[in-house]
N, C-alpha and C positions, 0 to 999 in steps of 0.2 A: 357260415349261415346254414341253418337247418334246411332240410329239403324233405320231400315226401319219401317215406320209407319204401324199400323194395318189396315187391310181392314175390314171395318164394314159390317155387313149383315142386311138385313131388318128384323125387329122384335127382334133384339138382345137387351138385357137389358144392359144399360150402368150403371156400378157401379163406386163407388168412387175409388176402387182399379184400375180399367181400366183407368179412367181418370188421376189418379196420374201417372200410368205407361206411358201412351201415351202422356200426355201433361207436367205435372210437371217435370218428370224425364228427358224428352228430353231437356226441357229448362235448367234445372239444369246442365246437362252435358255440355251445351254450355257456361255456366257462371262459371263453376268450375275452380279451379286452374289447371295450366298445369301439365302434368305428367312427372316425371323424367324417364330417361333411360340412360344406360351406353353405349355410342358409342364405337366401336373398331377402333383404329387407325391402318391402314394397309398400305402396299406399294406394288408396282409391283416387287420389288427386295428383298433385305434382310429386314426382318421385323424390324420396330422401336420398342422400348420398353420404355414406359412412366415412368416406375420405380417410383420414388418418386414425379413425376409430378401429376397434377390433370386434370380430364376431367369430365365435367358436360354436359349432354344432357337433353333437355326438349322439350315437344311437346304438342300440342293441336290438337285433331282430331275431326272434325265435318263432319259426313258422311264419305266421302272418301277424304276430303280436309285435308291435314296435314300442319301445321305450326310448324317449329322446329328450335331450336338453339343448337349449340355445342360451348362450351368454353373450351379450353385446355391451361394449363400453363405448360411449360416444367420445369422439376426438375433438380437438380444438378447432378443426376445420370441417366438422360434420355439419351438413345442412339437413333440415328436418322436413322439408316439403310440406304438403297439405293433405288432408283427408285422413281416412282411417287406416291404421297400420296392419300389416300382416307379414308373416315370414314363411318361406317355403319349407315344406316337410321333406324328410329324406325319401319317403315313398308316398304314393297316392293313397288316400284313405279308401277303405272299402265302402261300397254303397250300402251301408248298414241301416239306413233310414233313421239315424239318430245323430244328435250333436254329442261330441265327447268333450269332457271338461278336464282340464289340467290345471296346474298352478302357475301363476305369474308373480313376479316381484319387481318393482322399480325402486332403485336406490338413487335418489337425487338429493335435494335439500331436505327431503323427508323420506321415510320408507313407506311404500305403498304395496299392499297385498291385492292380488287380483286373480283372475282365472284365464285360462286359455280355452278357446272353443274351436273344435275341428268339426266341420260339417261332413255329411255323407258325401263320398266321392271327391273330396277336396284335395288340392295339392298345396294348400296353404293353411295356416292357422292364425287366429287373431287373439291378442290379449285384450281383456276388459278390466277396467279399474273403476273405483269410485269416482264420482264426478266432482266431489269436494271432500275435505277431510271430516266434515260432519254430516255426510250423506252416504247412506249405504247402497243407493242405487248404483248400477254400473253401466259403463258405455265403452265403446271402442277406444283403444289408446290412440292418441293423436299427438301432434307437436305441442299441445297445451294441456293434455290429459294423461296422467293424473295431475301433472304439474308442467310448467314450461320446461321443456327438455334443454339440457345444457351439457357442455363438455364435462366428462367424467361421470355422467349419469350411466347407470347400469340397468339393462333389462335382462331379467333371468326368467327362463320359462322351462318347465318340466311337464311332459305330457305322455300319455300312453294311448295307443289306438290300434285298430285293426287295419292292416294294409290291404289294398285291393288284390295284390298277388304276392 
């Protein structure tokens, strides 16, 4: 992971170790594989339970810029709870005074395109989808939006945001 660069002082002896830390290691962190994390699926009502479903989160953080994905597949014993859904971010969002928009996709009996929204200072993000297949308005994802969720349904989200630290 990248870090703040060193402030050099006049007369300082530059060593191989310092050059490796300040240049090589910084570049390597930007070219490295993404880091896995386990997002938590939550709701504003009764909590959902993924049970035998799967969830995979991955991210790349360069400075305070975070690029991340979440892929969730519902299992045969997944329960969907009630309320509006959200998933945890790998890092808290900056208090940037803006909502950040990413991409969402739900694959169930139909394919649904949507957006993700990350609010300033947030630790979670929410996907929004159309309320019906002939309606372009969007609303929070729930157990029945964009369609009734079921085993094998997949929620895929990709988003970019500024981390708080």
